[in-house]
N, C-alpha and C positions, 0 to 999 in steps of 0.2 A: 763505273760498275766494277765491282770485284766479285771473285768466285772463291769461297773459303771452305776448307775441309778441316776438321779436327778429330783425331781418332785416339781414344784412350779407354775404350770399353772392351771387355772380353768378347762380346759378339761382334765387334769390328776388327779385332786383331786376332784372327784365327791362325794357327800355325800353318806355314807354307803360303798363305794367301798374298797375292800381289796387291799393293796398296796404291802405287804410284808408278806411272811410266811416262817418259818424255825423251824426245830425240834432241832436245836442246842442250846447251852447254851449261854447266853449273859450276860455281866455285864457292869455296868457304869464305864467308863474309865476316862473321863475328862470333865470339863466345864470351859469355860473361859467368862468372862464378856465382852470381846471384841466381839461384834456381837452376843452375847448370844449363843455361840456354845455349844452343848450338844452332846458328843460322847459316843457310846456304841460299845462293841466289842465282837465278838465271836472268840476265840483264835484258830488258826490253830496248829496242832501238826503233821508236815510231817514226823517226825522221829518215831511216835507211830503207830503200826499196828492197823487198825480198826478206827482210829480217823481221822477227816477230815484234809487235808493237806493245806487248804486255811484258811486265816483270813478274817473275814467280819467286816468292819468298817461302822457303822451306825450313820449318823449325822443329827441332828435337828438344824435349823438355821432361824432366831434368836428366841430362845426359851424365850416366855414371861411368861408362867405358866408352872410348872412341877410337876407332881404327879407320881413318879415312884419308883421302888425298885432297890436295889443294883444288884440283880441277877435275871435272868430269865432262866427257864428250858423249852425251846420251846418259840417262840415269833411270834405273828401275829400283824400286824399294818394295820389298816384301817382308812379311813376317818370317822369322827363322823357324825351321821345322824343330821338333822336339830334340832330334839328334844334334843339329847345329847349336841350338841353346845350350845343351849340355856340354858341348865342346868348348863354347866360349866361356861358360862358367868354370869349366875345368882349367882353361888357360889363365883365368884370373881368379885363382883361388883365394886370394887375400881380399877380394871385394865382397862385401856382404850384399848379396843380391836380395832385393825384396820381392814380395809376391807379385807387385804391380810392374816390376821391371821386366822389359821385353827386349828381345834382341831383334833389331831391324836389319836386315841384309841389304846392302847397297851394291848393285851390279852395274858394271859399265865395261863395254868392250871385252868381255869375256873374263873380267876379274871381279873379285868380291871383296867388299869391306864390311864393316858393321858399326852400329851404334847401340848401346844399351841405354834404354831411356824409358819413361813411363808412357810417353805419348809423342805423336808426330803429327804435324799439320802444315798446311800450305795455303797461301793465298795468291791469286793471280789477278793482275789488274794493271792499269796505267798509274805508275808511281809518281806523285807530284815532285817537282824539282827540289822542293824544300822538305819533302817527306823522306825520313831516313830509312823507314821500312814500313811494312804493313803490320808489324808487331810491336811497334813503339809509337803510339799515337798520342796526340795531345788530349789531356784530360783537365778541366777547369778545377784543379785541386790546389792545395797550399803546399809549398810555393808554386805559383803559376809560372812554369818555365817551358818554353818550346823545346821538344825532343831534339837533341843535337847528335844523338848516336843511334845506331840501328836496333840496339837492345837496351832496355832499362837495366840499372844495377851497375856493379863494379866493372870497369874496363881499364885498359892500358893506356889510354889517351893518345893512340897512334893516329887518331883522325883530327887532332888539334892542329889547326893551321898556324904558320908563322905570320909575323907582322907584315913581312914582305908580301906574303900571299894575299893578305887583306888588301894591301895597297894595289896589288896587280888586279884583284877582283874588282876593286872600285873603278879602276882605269880601263878594263878590258871593254872593247867595243861589242864583243859577243856576250857580255854580261847578262843579257836578258834570257838566253837560251841554255846556258850551261848548267849541269846538275849540281846541286849543293851537297857534296859528299864530305866536306870537312867543315870545321867550325873554329871560330876564335872567341874566346871569352872577353867581354868587356866589363867594366866596373861602373855601376850606376850609383850615384850618390842620391839617396832618397831622403826627403824631408817630410815631416808631419807637423802640421800647424792646426791649431783649434781656432777656427774663425766664428764669428757670431752665427753664420748660417750652418755650421757643423764642422766635421773633421776634414781637412784637406791633405791628402797624401799625394806627392808629386816628386818626379825626378828632377834634380837640380842640375845635373851634368852627367856626361858619359865619358869615361877615360879608359885608355888602352892598358894602363898598368895600374896594379894595386897601389903602388907608391903614389902616383899622381892622384888616385882617388882619396887616399888617406890624407893627403895634403889639403885637398879641397874639403874634405870632411871636417878637418880640424878647423878650418877658417870658418865654415858654416856653423859648427857646434859653439864657437866662441861667441856668436850672437844669441846664444841660449835657445836655438832652434833644435828640435829633436831630429837627429839624422843618423842614417846608417848607410852601409855599402851592400849592394846586391850584385851578384855576378849573373850576367845573361849571356847566352850564346848568340853569335852572329853566324848564320849560315853562308858559307863562302863557296 
């Protein structure tokens, strides 16, 4: 079960109103230029006595101006007052603020930061080991790819695992319980064959490098089979 909240309406975002409060620790998890998504997380530790078992993912979207820290010990979020909003706009005179842009004040341990965005929302629940976040879920669309990052869209690729990490993950005895926070792309050579009973699309082989996959594809293509290469992420 998950508990979700999404706030983007005037009646929800009243100046000065507190929106969120937690005594838990939060850290900056991800940012993507696609739709200006800024994701923060409080990590759940369901196997540790005395620690919260749920994960909280907190998303601002689209974030136009950001002044935050990497970590917070306790966090409260409220809508800025009219005076606070005016001061933030004055401090960023070169930024074209739109009517739907709101200033969200982040308060922790007597200090304040802010994010200018159109909306804020959060989801709390038990995050699956192969689930990267509550805000990037699998959808049966084309291409069908399991999410390998916390947010959809452009990213810096900092969560891409090395080949050695892949080997270590395959050999680790505790492999069944660790969280899958990184990924490694593999290259799948796909083939398409028209059989009497209909179209048959299948994977002919999986390769760690593009060069190996291209070599295999060339061999298969020489037999006049229709084939191509698809990249798929392995959660590590």
